[in-house]
C-alpha positions in Angstrom: 33.5 50.2 4.8 30.4 48.1 5.0 30.9 44.9 6.7 29.1 41.6 4.7 27.0 40.1 7.5 26.6 36.3 6.4 23.1 34.6 7.3 24.1 31.3 6.7 27.0 28.7 7.2 28.1 26.1 4.9 28.2 22.3 6.6 32.3 22.7 6.5 32.6 25.8 8.5 29.7 25.1 11.0 31.7 21.9 11.7 35.0 23.7 12.4 32.9 26.4 14.4 31.5 23.8 16.3 34.8 22.0 16.3 33.0 18.7 15.1 33.7 16.4 12.1 31.3 16.7 8.9 30.3 13.5 9.4 28.9 14.1 13.1 27.2 16.9 12.2 25.9 15.7 8.7 24.3 12.9 11.3 22.7 15.7 13.7 21.3 17.4 10.8 19.6 14.5 9.5 18.4 13.4 12.9 17.3 16.5 14.0 16.0 18.1 10.8 18.0 21.5 11.3 19.6 22.3 8.7 18.6 23.4 4.7 20.1 21.4 1.8 20.1 22.9 -1.5 20.9 21.7 -4.5 23.2 23.3 -7.0 24.1 21.3 -10.0 24.4 17.7 -9.3 25.7 19.1 -5.7 23.8 19.1 -3.2 25.1 21.3 0.2 23.9 21.7 3.4 23.5 25.3 5.4 22.7 26.3 8.9 22.3 29.9 10.3 23.9 30.9 13.6 20.6 30.5 16.1 20.6 26.7 14.1 24.3 26.8 15.4 23.3 27.2 18.8 20.7 24.8 18.7 22.8 22.0 17.8 25.2 23.3 20.7 22.8 22.9 23.3 21.7 19.2 21.7 25.6 18.3 21.9 25.7 19.9 26.0 22.3 18.1 26.8 23.3 14.7 25.3 26.7 14.5 27.4 25.3 15.2 30.6 
């Protein structure tokens, strides 16, 4: 059985993984330029790589300290 490896995570799932509200993650994404926005029809979605999520975690820790 071959496992599918996801390379990108949508904003809602990324927020859940990081334990923060989507609005906060969206704000951090806009301020730092981390993440990628894609348009699908009339919808615009933001995606993150796991490396980008790691960077957001590091930025969040540094802001708190």
